[in-house]
N, C-alpha and C positions, 0 to 999 in steps of 0.2 A: 329212430323216428325220421331223422333227416334222410337216411338212405331210402326208406320206404316211400317218403314223399317224392324224392327225386325219381324213383322208379315209376311211381304213379304219374308224374309229370311227363316222363318219356312215353308211357303208354297212352296218355291223353293226346299228346301231339301226333303220335302214329295213327291212332284210331280216327282222329279228326281229319288227318291227311287222307285217310282211306274212306272217309265218309261213313264210318261205322258209328252211328249216332246213339244206338242203344248202349254200346260200350262206353262212349264218351259221357253220356248222362249217368251211367252207373258209377264211373270214376268220380264225377263231380258230386254225386250224392254222398260219397264217403269223404271227399276232399274238396269241398266247395271253394277253398282258398285258391285253387288252381285255375279258376275260371279265366283269369287274364294271363295265365302262363303262356309264354311265346316260345316257338321253336328257335333253336340256335341258328339254323341256316338262313331262314328268311324272316324270322320274327313274326310268324303267324300264330295268332291265338285260335281257340276253337271257333270264335265268331268269324274270324277272317276265313277259316276253312269252310264254314257253313255258307258264307257269301260266295266263295269260289265254286262250291258244289251246287249252289242254287237250292239250298235245303228248303224243306217245307216250312211254312210259317209256325207250325207247332214246335218244330225244333228250334227255330230262331227264338220263339217265345220262351222256351225253357232256358236257353242260354242267357237271355236277357234277365230272366227271373233270378238266375244265380248271380247276376251282377256284372255281366259282360260289358266292357267299356266300349261304347260306340265311337269314341274319339281316339282309341288306341291305334297307333300306326305301325306298319311293318317296317323292315329295314329300307324299303323303297318308298317310305312315307305315304303309304296307302291305308286308308281306313277300310273297314268292311264295306261301307257304302261305295267307296271308290272301286273296290274289286267287283261288287255286284253290278255296278253300272257298266263296267268294262266287259265282264263275262256274260252277263244276262241282261242286255239292254232292254229286252221286252218285258222283264219282270218289274212292273211298276210297284208291285207289292213290296219288293225288297227295297226299292228306293224310299218308300214311306217308312217302313219299320226300322231300317238301318240308318236313317238320316242322322248324322252326328251332331244333333243339337242337345245341349245340356238342359236339364230341367230348370225352369225359371223359378224365381223365389216364390211366385204365386203357386206354382205347382207343388213345390216343397211344403208350402203352408197347407195346401189342401191335403197332402199326404199326412201331415202331422195331425190335423183335425179329424181326418177319416179314421185314424187309429183311436180316437176318443177325445171328447171335449171335456175340459175341466168341469167338475160337478157344480162348482159355485160360480161359474162364469156368468156375469151379469149382462143385461141387454146392451149397455153401451159398448162393452168389449166385443160382443158378438157383432154389433153393427160396425165397429172398427175393423174386425176381422174381414168382413165382407168388403169393405171399402179398400182395405189393403190388398186383398186378392185382385180386385179390379185394377188398382193402380200399378201393381207389380207384375201384371200378367204378360206384358209385351216387352221383350228385351232386344228388339231389333237394333236399337241405337245404343245399347249398353256396351261399353268397352270390356273386352275380355279380362282386363287387369283391374277392373273396378272392384272396390271393396264391398262385399255383401253386407257387412256390418254397417258401414257408412250409408249405404243405400237404404237399409232398413231404418236407421236413425232418422234419415231425411224424410222418408215416407211417413214415419210416425209423426214427425213434427208437422208435415204438410196436412195430415188428416186430423190432427188433434189441436195443433197450436201449442202443444206442450212438449218440451224436451224430454226424451225418454229417460234421461238421467235424473229427472225430478222425483223425489221420494213421494210415494202415494199417501194421500190423506183421505180418509173416507168422508164422502159427502152424500147427501141425498141427490141422486141424479135426476133432476127435474129439467125438462127442456126449457130454454135452449142450452143449458149447461150440462153437457154429458161428461161425467167424470169417469175416466178409464183407469184401470189398475196398472200404473206404470211399473210397479214392482213385478207383477206377473209377466208382462211383456219383456221386461229387461232381464230378469233373473231366471225365469222358467222357460218362456217360449223361445227367446232369441238363441240361447245355447243349443236347443234342439235344432233350430233352423240352420245355424252355422255348422253344426255337425253333419247334417245332410248335405249342405252346400259343398263340403269338401269332396264328396263323392257323387256330385250331381250328374256326371256323365255315365255313371254306372247304375242309375235308377231308371227303370223302365216305366212307361205309362201303365197304370194299374186300374183294374175295373172299378175298384172302390172309390176312386177319386177323379177319374178321367172326366173331362167335359167335352162338349161339342167344339169349343174353341181349340182344343188340342188337335182336332182333326184338320185344322187349317195350317199346320206346320208340317212340312215345308210349303212354300207357295205353289200354286198351280203352275204347270209348265207352259201354258198358253192362255191368251186372253181374247175377249171379243173387241172391246173398245178401251180407250185410255183410262176411263173411270173405274173399270172393273177391278184392277189391283187394289185400288183404294177402298172400294167396298169390301173386298176380301179381308184386308187388314182391319177395317172397322168391325167386321163380323167376328174376326178372331178374338178381339178384345171384348166385345159386348157379350159373346157367348162363352167367355171363360169361366162363368159361374153356373152355366146351365148343364146339368148332368145329361149323360147319354140316355135317350129314350129306350124303352124296352124293345122296340121293334124298328127295323129299318124303314118301314112304312111311316111310322110316327116321326122318325127323323126327317124323312123327305118332306112331309107335310109342314113340320116346324121350319125347316130351312126355306121352303117356298114362302111361307108367311113372313119370315124375317126379311127376305129380299124385297117382297112387296111393300112391307111397312117402311123400310129404309129408303125406298125409292119413290114412295107415295104413288104406287101403282096398284092396279086391280087385277091385271093378268100378266103372265110371263110370256107375252107374245110380241113385244115391240123390239125392233132392231136397235133403236136408240132412244133412251130417255135421259134428259138433261137434269143433272143434280149439281147445283152450283158449288157445293162444298167439296166436290171431287175434282175441281178445276186445278190442273197443275201445268197447263201449257200443251200445245199440240193441236192438230186439226180436230180430233175427237175428244179434246179435253172436257172433262166433266160429264161425258156421256157414258151411260151404262147400257150394255147389250143384254136385255132381259132374255132374249133368245139363247144367248150363251149360257146364262145361268140355268135355264130350263134344260138345255140339251147337254151341257158339259160341266158347268161349275157345280151344281147341286149333285148330279150323279157321281162326280169325282169324290166329293166329300162323303157321300153315303157309301161308296165303295171302300173308302178308307176305314169307315166304321166296321164294315164287314170283314176287312183284313184283321182289324184288332180283335174282333170276336173270334176269328179263326185262331189267331195267335194265343189268345187267352183260353181257348177251348170252351167258350160259353155258348156260341151259336145264338140263334134267335130266342127271345124270351117273350112271355106274355101271349 
């Protein structure tokens, strides 16, 4: 068995180097554990080679579905993203789908619940789930060495006022006293979450649980005025619970309405709208360029959705 796996690994590396993707996918179908196997000479995985060749998004998507690690580095300390940026600077689609960001705790939570909700989950626990997804959706300031378990314990305490270690006692959940099932969250849900967290860089965005907020990572490469990045980050968090619409047209309409609502505007035709909460210093501090959002920001987000559809092989629906 070991000899046959070693032979398959060698064939995988050779075919990936040659860009023979049908052969690569055929090998992975029989030996999926080889998805992050690297070549001896340069330390290239199949995903690294796909980035080097500038493979189609459908190929990239298949490799990611097998569990390709976007944070895996070659002997020269390059991720697949780094290779794609260097070899195919014009391929913005590769920059998006290969961006080496691990899944957030909120994304992992969505993945778990997309696979099935507990049959007897009561309303207070569903409400807590929604609030936890919002709270844990943005990890921009989270240290790479932070403990996922400690973060979840802290988030649970913040949302409920109850330590997760508290044994659950059944009560009638009458507002404002919402009693959540600590035993479920501690003994059933948290182990699932921590198991996924261990392989968070090998879990791709999936159609069943992706949201609009996921389209806003990574940040846009350019901005209109100083307030635009802060609006982008605000939208990334607020849209972390909003599923992707069936059509790109619906997505465009939704994004336009979100920008208008969050800037208290009626039309996306102003060069500068002042929003005090986005003030961070500088000449255009607190100013939003609605023209930027109309011409570049929103189209860029919609384009990312189109790339995801191509990668998933779903296309337009509805």
